[in-house]
N, C-alpha and C positions, 0 to 999 in steps of 0.2 A: 445481572452482576450479583455475586454473592456478598455476604457480609465480610468483606475483605479484611484481611488481617489488620488487627489492631496495631500489630507491629509496623505495618507499612505506614499507616497514618502517623503513628508516633515518630517513626524514624525520619520520615520525610520532613517533619516540622523542623528538623535541625538544619535545613538547607538554607543558609543565609549568606549574605556577603560578609567576608571577614573584616572588612574595613568599616563596618557600621553595626552598632548595637541595635539599630532600628532598621532592619532590611527593607528595601523598597520592593514594590511589586515587580515581578519579572521572572525571566527564565535563568536557572542556575544549574551548575554541576557541583557535585560534592565528592570529597575524598577524605579518607581517614588520615589524621595528622601523623600518626605513628607508622602505619603500614603503607600509606599512599595508594591504597586501593580505592577505586571509584565505585560508586553505587549505581546499579541498574535495576529498574523495575521490569521484571520479566514475566509477571503473572498478576492476577488480581484476586487470589484466594489465599486463605491462611487463617491463623489464629494465634493468640497468645494468652497465657494464664500465669500471671506473676505469682499468685499465691501458691500454685502447684509447681512453679518453676518449669512449666511445660509450654512449648511454643513450636509453631510450624512457620519457619522463616524462609522457605525456599523460594518465595516470590521475590525476595531481594537477593541479588547476587553482587558480590564485591570482586573487582578485578583490577590488577595492576595494568599499567600502560595507558598513558594519557591519549596517545594516538588512536587507541581503540574507541574512545568516546566521540571523536570528531564527527563521525557519520552515523552514530547510533542514537535514535530518538529515545531509547529507553534510559539514557543518561541525562535527559533534559526534564527539569521539574519547574512548574510555574508556582511561585510563592505569592500569596495574596493576603494582605493585611485585612483583618475583619473587625477588630475592635480591641477594647481593653477591659480587663476584669481584675479580680482580686489577685490573680497570679501574674499580672502584667499584660503585655500585649499578646493577642492570640491571632493565629494565622490559619489559612486553609492552603493545602498543597494539592496540585493536580498533575497527573502524569498518566499517559497511556489510557486515557478516557476514564479515569477514576480519580477520586479525591477523598481527602480526610472527612470532610463534612458529609459528602454524599454517602459515604459508607457507614460511619458510626454516629452521625449527627452530633459531632463534637469537634470543636476547634482546639488547637494545642498551643502551649506556651514554649517560648525559647529561653534557654539559660545561657547567657554569654559568659565566657570564661577565658581569659588570657588571649583575646583576639580570635577565639574559636567558639563553637557552640556545642553544647551538650543537650541531650534529651533526657529529661527526668520524668518518670511516671511510675506510680505504684511502688515507690521505694527503690527503683532500679534504673540504671543507666544502660543504654544500648551501646554496643561497641563492636569492633572487629574482633571476633573471637580467635582468629588464626594468627599466631605469633611467629610462624616460620616465614620463609621468603618465597613460598610457592605463589603462583599467579593468582589463584582464587582464594578468597577469604570467606568468612561466614559471619553473618550477623548474629550477635548473641547478647548475653547479659553478664558474662563471667569476668571480663577483664576490667582493669582500672587504669588510672593515669591517662596517658596520651592515646591509648587504645579506644577511649570513649570520647575523644575530642574530634570534631569534624570541621573541615574547612570547605567553604563553598565559594564559588566564583561565578560572577554574572557572565552569561553567555553574550559575548560582544563580537559582532561581525567583523570588526576591524582589528581585533586583538588575537592573542594566542588561543583564547577560549571561544573559538568560533564554531559554527556548524556548517559542514560542507558535504556535498553529495559525493559518494564513492560509487561511480557507475558500474553496473554489472553486465551491460550489453553494449557491444560495439557494432555499428553498421556504417560502412564507409569510413569517413573521417570523423564521424560524430559518435558521441557516447550517450547512453540512455540508462535510466533506472526507474523501475516501478516503485512508487513511494506512497506511504501512508503514515501519518503522524498526528498526534494530538496537539499540534500547534500550527498556527497560521504562519505564513512567510511571504516575503517579497524577494524575488531573485536579486542578488547583489552583484555577483560577478558577471562580466560581459559574456555573452554567448549562451546564456541559459534561457531555455524556453520551457513552458509548462503545457502539457497536452492531456487530453482525456479521450476516451472512445465514445462517440456520440451515436453510432449506428452499428448494428451487427447484421451480417448477411451470410447466407450459406457459403459464399465464396471468399469473403473478405470482411474487414472491419474498417470503419471510417474514423479517422483521427481529426480532432478539432483543437485549436489552440485556446487555452484559457488565459485571457488577457487581463483579468482582474488585477488591479493595483496590488491587492493583498489576496493571496490564495488562502481561503478559510481552512481552519483546522478540520480534521476528519474528512478531507476531500481526497479520495484516491486518484492519483494522477500518474503520468509518465513525465519524468524530468529529463530534458535533453541538455547535454553539456558539450562544451568544446574541448574539454580536457579530461584525462583519466585521474587527475590528482584533486583530492577534496579541497585543497587550499585555493584552487582556481575555480571552484564550484560552490561558492559561499551563498548561504541563504540568510537573510535578515529576519529573525524570528519576530512574529507579531501575535498579539492576543486577539484572535478573531474567530468567532463561531458563526459567521454568516452562512447562509445556504450556498452550497456549491451548485453547479449546473444541473438542472432537472433531468437532462437527457444523458447524464453520465452512466455508462454501462459498466463501469469499473466498481469493484468492491475492495475492501482492505482488511488486513488482520494486524493486530498489535503484537501477539505473542507466539513464540515457538519454544516452549520450555519443556524439554524432555524429562525433567525431574518432577513433573506434575502429572503423571499418567492418569490420575483419578479426577482431574479437573477438566471439565468440558470446555473451559475457556482458555486453557493454557496452550492448546495447539489446534490447528485447523487442518484436517485431513484433505489432501488433494483428491478431487473427484473428477476423473477423466471424462465423465458424461456431461458435466455441467461447468467445468472450469478450464481455462487456458491461462498460461503465464507468458510474460513478455520474453521473446527470444528471437532467434534467427531461423527462418524456414529452410527447408531442404534446398530451395532455389536461391538461398543467400539473401533473402529479404527480411527486413524487420517485420515482425508479426507476432501472433499469439499461437503458442504451441503447447503440446503436452509437457508436463513437468519433467525435468531431467535430474531432479534432486535424488540423491541416493536414498533408497528405502531405509527406514529405521531397522537396525540390526535385531531388535527384540521382537517386533511384530510385522516387519516387512512392508509397512505402510509408508507412503510419501506424505510429507507435511509441507504446507506453505511456509515460506520464509517470513520471519518477523518483520513488521513494519513495511510490508510491501503490498502493492495493489495487484489485483488479478481480474481477469475478465470472466463475467458470467455469460454462459452460452446455453442455448436450448439443446435438448438431447438430439442425437444424430447429426450434430454439426461436424464439419471437417476437422481432422486432427490439427491441421495447420491453417491459419487464417492470416494472410498477408495484410499489412496496414496500408490503406490508401487514403489520399486526401479527398475532400468533398468534391473537388473538380474531377479527379480521377474516377470517383464513384459515379458521377453524372455521365461520363463517357461510357462506363460499363453498362449503365441502365439504357443508354441510347443504343448501344450495340445489341442489347437483349431485345429491344423493340424491333430493330431491323431484322434480327435473326428470326424472331417470332413471325414477323410478316412474311419473310421468305419461306419459312416452314409452312405457313398457312397456304401460301400460293402453291408450294410444291405438293401439298396434300389435297388440294382442291380437285374434285372430280367433275368431268363434263359428260353430259349425255349426248352421244354421237349417233347420227343416222346417216346412211348413204342417201343420195338424192332420190333413189328408187323407193325409199321408205324403209329399207331393211336396217334394223338396229345393229350398229357396230359394237356398242358397249359403253361402259362407264370408264372413261380414260382420264389420266392425269395429264398435266401440261406436257411432260416429256413424251408421253405416248401420243398425244395429239399432234405434236410437231413431227412425229415419225410416220404419220399416215402417208400412204401412196398418193400421188397427185390425183386430184379430183375435186368434185364439189360435194360438200357434206352439210348436214344440218346439225349445228352444235348449240345446245340450249335454245332450240327454236329459232336460231339465226343461221343464215347461209354462211358457210365457211369454206374458202377456196384454198386448196393446197397445191402449190406449183402454179404453172401458167395455164 
C-alpha cells in the first residue's frame, strides 16, 4: 500500500456521531451538511500539499442519494479513539483495508462545531467543492461555511442507517452476492447464509457454509439471501479481524476506480486464465464463470467489481464450474472410481491359446466373450466357451 493520501486520513477523521462531541468507537457514514453528498473511499493512493495548494483527491468520491450507501462498503468507516493530546482527543480511521495511522503514522483531531464536525489542518478546512446540484461532488479546500461541515451517523442494523446486501445473482428462488469488505459482520435478517469455496476441481467447485458467529473482516465469501431487497438482507457490523477458513479458495478486491489509471491498486484486471466470478452457468446452475462485465471503453480490458469476491483457479480450468455441496462432490468422486475401474476392466488384455496350443492373440474382455464355442487357455487357465 502506498503512502496514501494525507487528504484521506485527514478527511476521514471528521466522521463522528453528530449527537456527541466525544464519538464512540464504531462504524459510521458521513455526508456534507450543505450538499448532502455522502463520502466513499474508492482508492488508497493520493497526496496533498497545502503550502502549494496542490492535491490529488480522486480517492475520495462524494455522491448524493442515501440509498446508494446502503449496500456499499466504501461508505463505511471505523472510527477508533486513540488518546488525548494538546489538540484534544485524537482518533484513527479505518476503511477499505487502510487507515490514518497505518499510512502517515499520525492520528487526527476533531473540531466540533454546531453539532457537526470540521477537519482543520495546515491552516485549511476540507469541504465539498461542488456547489451545484449535480450528483457527484469533489473534495477540496476552497469553500467555506456549511460546505465544510460534515454530519456522520452511526451504522445501526435496526435503524435507517443500516447495511444490507443487494444481491447480484439469482438462482431458483434464492439470491446470492460475492462479497468482500473491511468489516466483520453477523447475519441479522432471516434467511441469510454465508458460504465460501473450499475445493476446486476441473469439473466443479465445492461450497462450504461459514457458520462462525462473527464473519471476520477481509474474508471473501458468498452471501445467500431470501430477498432481492437490501432492507431484508441486513448485516450487523462487527469489529473482527480473526482468521477466516484456511481452505477458502476465494479472494477479494476493494477498489474499481477508473479515475486512477496510474494506480496499480485502484483496479484489478480480470484474468480469464486464473479467475472466475460468481454467476449462472449455461445449464442454469449457480457456479463460477468468465466475467460478463463490459470492457473498459478506453483500453478494452475487463475489471473486477469493487468489494466483491472471486475464485482463483489453475490454468486450463473449464470456463464454467458449477457449484456443488460436499455431499454431491463425494458422489462425483465415487462415480469416478467406478468409471475408472470399469475402464481398467475394459482395457485389460488376456493372452489366449487354443487347446491345441496355437496362440489366438491378446484379447480384451469383449473379444474374449465373442470367441467361438470351444476350450481355450486364457492366462494359463482353462476357459470354456459355450457347452
